C-alpha positions as a printed NumPy array, in Angstrom:
array([[ 19.989,  -8.234,  -6.769],
       [ 19.761,  -5.446,  -9.332],
       [ 19.736,  -1.691,  -8.704],
       [ 16.62 ,  -1.148, -10.813],
       [ 13.525,  -3.187, -11.612],
       [ 11.741,  -1.785, -14.62 ],
       [ 11.511,   1.973, -14.939],
       [ 10.01 ,   2.805, -11.572],
       [ 11.605,   0.737,  -8.793],
       [ 15.127,   1.355,  -7.477],
       [ 17.083,  -0.691,  -4.934],
       [ 20.121,   0.233,  -2.831],
       [ 21.847,  -1.511,   0.059],
       [ 22.696,   0.092,   3.404],
       [ 24.427,  -2.579,   5.468],
       [ 21.958,  -5.435,   5.8  ],
       [ 19.014,  -3.224,   4.803],
       [ 17.643,  -3.109,   1.264],
       [ 16.163,   0.303,   0.488],
       [ 13.461,  -0.077,  -2.166],
       [ 12.257,   3.174,  -3.727],
       [  9.062,   3.729,  -5.688],
       [ 10.035,   6.167,  -8.417],
       [  6.893,   7.076, -10.297],
       [  6.306,  10.635,  -9.034],
       [  4.459,  12.732,  -8.261],
       [  1.774,  10.297,  -7.052],
       [  3.23 ,   6.802,  -7.577],
       [ -0.085,   5.572,  -8.978],
       [ -0.316,   1.779,  -8.942],
       [ -0.605,  -0.41 , -12.015],
       [ -0.124,  -4.115, -12.675],
       [  3.251,  -3.441, -14.316],
       [  4.443,  -1.12 , -11.527],
       [  3.43 ,  -3.519,  -8.756],
       [  5.005,  -6.38 , -10.704],
       [  8.297,  -4.483, -10.773],
       [  7.992,  -3.841,  -7.051],
       [  7.228,  -7.496,  -6.319],
       [ 10.253,  -8.537,  -8.394],
       [ 12.48 ,  -6.195,  -6.373],
       [ 11.064,  -7.287,  -3.039],
       [ 11.405, -10.976,  -3.893],
       [ 15.024, -10.441,  -4.946],
       [ 15.748,  -8.708,  -1.639],
       [ 13.919, -11.454,   0.209],
       [ 16.072, -14.113,  -1.463],
       [ 19.363, -12.378,  -0.648],
       [ 21.323, -13.638,   2.358],
       [ 22.688, -10.106,   2.785],
       [ 19.24 ,  -8.584,   3.38 ],
       [ 17.771,  -8.728,   6.879],
       [ 15.261,  -5.875,   6.605],
       [ 13.683,  -3.775,   3.863],
       [ 12.787,  -0.081,   3.756],
       [ 10.006,   0.809,   1.319],
       [ 10.005,   4.5  ,   0.412],
       [  8.776,   6.709,  -2.41 ],
       [  9.847,   9.692,  -4.469],
       [  7.467,  12.593,  -5.033],
       [  4.822,  14.296,  -2.928],
       [  2.943,  11.146,  -2.   ],
       [  3.739,   7.6  ,  -0.967],
       [  1.063,   6.337,  -3.364],
       [ -2.191,   7.815,  -4.581],
       [ -3.558,   4.364,  -5.463],
       [ -5.237,   3.947,  -8.848],
       [ -5.301,   6.926, -11.199],
       [ -9.041,   7.6  , -11.239],
       [ -8.434,  11.067, -12.67 ],
       [ -7.46 ,   9.477, -15.988],
       [-10.001,   9.419, -18.826],
       [-12.899,   7.08 , -18.033],
       [-12.042,   4.535, -20.733],
       [ -8.474,   4.254, -19.423],
       [ -9.699,   3.765, -15.863],
       [-12.189,   1.111, -16.926],
       [ -9.442,  -0.722, -18.793],
       [ -7.172,  -0.533, -15.76 ],
       [ -9.884,  -1.752, -13.42 ],
       [-10.414,  -4.773, -15.659],
       [ -6.92 ,  -5.823, -14.622],
       [ -7.424,  -5.526, -10.874],
       [ -7.325,  -9.285, -10.405],
       [ -3.835,  -9.312, -11.953],
       [ -2.952,  -6.383,  -9.698],
       [ -4.011,  -8.382,  -6.674],
       [ -1.802, -11.253,  -7.806],
       [  1.073,  -8.83 ,  -7.29 ],
       [ -0.337,  -7.825,  -3.899],
       [ -0.246, -11.453,  -2.768],
       [  3.388, -11.663,  -3.88 ],
       [  4.182,  -8.651,  -1.694],
       [  2.422, -10.093,   1.336],
       [  4.4  , -13.325,   0.835],
       [  7.739, -11.597,   1.509],
       [  9.391, -13.056,   4.625],
       [ 11.832, -10.209,   5.369],
       [ 10.567,  -7.469,   7.744],
       [  9.483,  -4.282,   5.958],
       [  9.462,  -0.687,   7.209],
       [  7.539,   1.85 ,   5.1  ],
       [  8.457,   5.546,   5.037],
       [  5.28 ,   7.434,   4.216],
       [  5.015,  11.055,   3.144],
       [  1.946,  12.739,   1.706],
       [ -0.95 ,  10.438,   0.903],
       [ -1.342,   6.682,   1.102],
       [ -4.87 ,   6.249,  -0.23 ],
       [ -6.849,   3.475,  -1.873],
       [ -4.471,   0.869,  -3.229],
       [ -1.703,   3.088,  -1.857],
       [ -3.022,   2.399,   1.629],
       [ -3.13 ,  -1.282,   0.708],
       [  0.532,  -1.056,  -0.264],
       [  1.396,   0.623,   3.041],
       [ -0.255,  -2.281,   4.86 ],
       [  2.265,  -4.686,   3.301],
       [  4.832,  -3.271,   5.734],
       [  5.303,  -4.437,   9.307],
       [  5.899,  -0.854,  10.442],
       [  4.902,   2.537,   9.068],
       [  6.945,   5.666,   9.815],
       [  5.165,   8.82 ,   8.65 ],
       [  5.736,  12.533,   8.277],
       [  3.191,  14.89 ,   9.912],
       [  1.766,  15.649,   6.468],
       [  0.929,  12.005,   5.756],
       [ -2.706,  11.08 ,   5.185],
       [ -4.249,   7.612,   5.066],
       [ -7.531,   6.853,   3.351],
       [ -9.693,   4.074,   1.994],
       [-12.019,   6.423,   0.135],
       [-13.477,   3.828,  -2.243],
       [-17.112,   4.641,  -1.402],
       [-16.539,   8.195,  -2.622],
       [-15.811,   6.607,  -5.998],
       [-18.787,   4.248,  -5.993],
       [-16.337,   1.389,  -5.606],
       [-15.369,  -1.431,  -3.23 ],
       [-12.097,  -1.57 ,  -1.237],
       [ -9.338,  -3.73 ,  -2.689],
       [ -5.691,  -4.799,  -2.35 ],
       [ -6.715,  -6.982,   0.599],
       [ -7.563,  -3.929,   2.697],
       [-10.791,  -5.4  ,   4.055],
       [ -8.571,  -7.93 ,   5.828],
       [ -5.342,  -6.045,   6.507],
       [ -6.73 ,  -2.739,   7.81 ],
       [ -9.016,  -4.241,  10.523],
       [ -6.114,  -6.474,  11.519],
       [ -4.064,  -3.38 ,  12.423],
       [ -6.563,  -0.743,  13.598],
       [ -9.506,  -2.919,  14.658],
       [-12.801,  -3.576,  12.917],
       [-14.625,  -0.49 ,  14.157],
       [-11.983,   1.992,  13.041],
       [-11.678,   0.215,   9.709],
       [-15.462,   0.489,   9.348],
       [-15.196,   4.222,  10.003],
       [-12.541,   4.703,   7.345],
       [-14.258,   2.551,   4.731],
       [-17.871,   3.684,   5.17 ],
       [-17.137,   7.418,   5.468],
       [-14.186,   7.564,   3.086],
       [-12.495,   9.713,   5.722],
       [ -8.765,  10.415,   5.514],
       [ -6.778,   9.936,   8.717],
       [ -3.946,  12.284,   9.662],
       [ -0.576,  10.941,  10.762],
       [ -1.05 ,  11.759,  14.455],
       [ -4.46 ,  10.092,  14.519],
       [ -2.943,   7.132,  12.729],
       [ -0.313,   6.99 ,  15.466],
       [ -3.   ,   6.861,  18.15 ],
       [ -4.79 ,   4.089,  16.241],
       [ -1.689,   1.953,  15.695],
       [ -1.797,   2.501,  11.936],
       [  1.424,   4.518,  12.239],
       [  4.329,   3.504,  14.467],
       [  6.261,   6.774,  14.505],
       [  5.712,  10.351,  13.3  ],
       [  8.832,  12.362,  12.495],
       [  9.548,  15.608,  10.602],
       [  9.578,  15.141,   6.839],
       [ 13.301,  15.811,   6.603],
       [ 13.974,  12.985,   9.086],
       [ 11.542,  10.471,   7.587],
       [ 13.897,   8.282,   5.595],
       [ 16.549,   8.26 ,   8.316],
       [ 13.965,   7.22 ,  10.916],
       [ 12.673,   4.384,   8.736],
       [ 16.22 ,   3.222,   8.042],
       [ 17.103,   3.382,  11.744],
       [ 14.164,   1.124,  12.622],
       [ 15.085,  -1.305,   9.839],
       [ 18.689,  -1.372,  11.054],
       [ 17.508,  -2.105,  14.588],
       [ 15.662,  -5.145,  13.241],
       [ 18.639,  -6.173,  11.095],
       [ 20.948,  -6.246,  14.124],
       [ 19.161,  -9.311,  15.467],
       [ 19.545, -12.995,  14.616],
       [ 17.99 , -13.177,  11.119],
       [ 16.601, -16.704,  11.338],
       [ 14.908, -15.897,  14.644],
       [ 13.467, -12.671,  13.22 ],
       [ 11.988, -14.442,  10.195],
       [ 10.681, -17.312,  12.321],
       [  8.995, -14.933,  14.759],
       [  7.531, -12.859,  11.935],
       [  6.074, -15.98 ,  10.301],
       [  4.329, -16.85 ,  13.543],
       [  3.009, -13.317,  14.02 ],
       [  1.725, -12.964,  10.453],
       [  0.475, -16.572,  10.338],
       [ -1.383, -17.182,   7.038],
       [ -1.523, -13.515,   6.045],
       [ -0.667, -14.02 ,   2.367],
       [ -3.286, -16.764,   2.031],
       [ -5.833, -14.596,   3.826],
       [ -5.072, -11.701,   1.478],
       [ -5.487, -14.023,  -1.511],
       [ -8.899, -15.165,  -0.279],
       [ -9.991, -11.613,   0.533],
       [ -8.86 , -10.139,  -2.785],
       [-10.973, -12.762,  -4.555],
       [-14.008, -11.431,  -2.668],
       [-12.993,  -7.81 ,  -3.262],
       [-12.509,  -8.433,  -6.977],
       [-15.963,  -9.999,  -7.276],
       [-17.602,  -6.988,  -5.618],
       [-15.538,  -4.551,  -7.679],
       [-16.607,  -6.302, -10.875],
       [-20.259,  -5.769,  -9.942],
       [-19.804,  -2.128,  -8.952],
       [-17.678,  -1.304, -11.988],
       [-20.8  ,  -1.751, -14.152],
       [-22.874,   0.778, -12.169],
       [-23.725,   4.385, -12.946],
       [-22.417,   5.339,  -9.51 ],
       [-18.922,   4.127, -10.374],
       [-18.916,   6.1  , -13.629],
       [-20.065,   9.164, -11.681],
       [-17.387,   8.572,  -9.049],
       [-14.666,   8.502, -11.693],
       [-16.047,  11.671, -13.308],
       [-16.221,  13.439,  -9.961],
       [-12.562,  12.727,  -9.242],
       [-11.505,  13.95 , -12.68 ],
       [-13.604,  17.104, -12.188],
       [-12.477,  17.601,  -8.567],
       [-15.984,  17.667,  -7.087],
       [-18.159,  15.569,  -4.788],
       [-19.99 ,  12.706,  -6.443],
       [-23.732,  12.921,  -7.141],
       [-24.769,   9.289,  -6.688],
       [-28.103,   7.821,  -7.778],
       [-27.815,   4.35 ,  -6.267],
       [-27.81 ,   2.518,  -9.571]])
């Protein structure tokens, strides 16, 4: 297992825990290349006999701001054309067999929320915010979120997040089961590592076996759901509302949608 995968993913060992760090600050925006590097790192950790748990953490102000919709429109459109390839990387992440604990500071929104849902547990700072604000962009949820979010918080709460675009604070996320622990920002990484170490203390084969049963066919379900999400995103990407949504983000204003 290497210490770096590409330019933006770092790996370090702490006992039997692999600490994987997203290092594309300040917002850790997702891209096919970035998620490919992450999947490479996670698969290497997963294949190592020394690794019994993984911590996923991030540098910068946010865990991940999702796609960079504030980029120029042509760049965003080009990036969105590759979302199916991005979701190939998402399926790789959901196929990891080793338990994952995510340490989340700042925002986990859009595809960043999808990335947070890869983890078995989410430890958050009080400042953390979670959002699936796709409708505010004239877009459809992705990264398997239409399957993974209801699975954790329930269908009704997922509906609320998706159809309003509302961002959920850490404490509310804790009450919903989206977050497993809220700790001060300065204790975030230690708390995530402590939970991962608690998992790693147990019999590794039993942990993996139990996790497989609990997650069942999650990776296959994510694959099927991302195919649906990609189809809907392809349709919406051609609309005036999507173009307006991208402009509104770049201009830091509410969207003025026409329904076409």
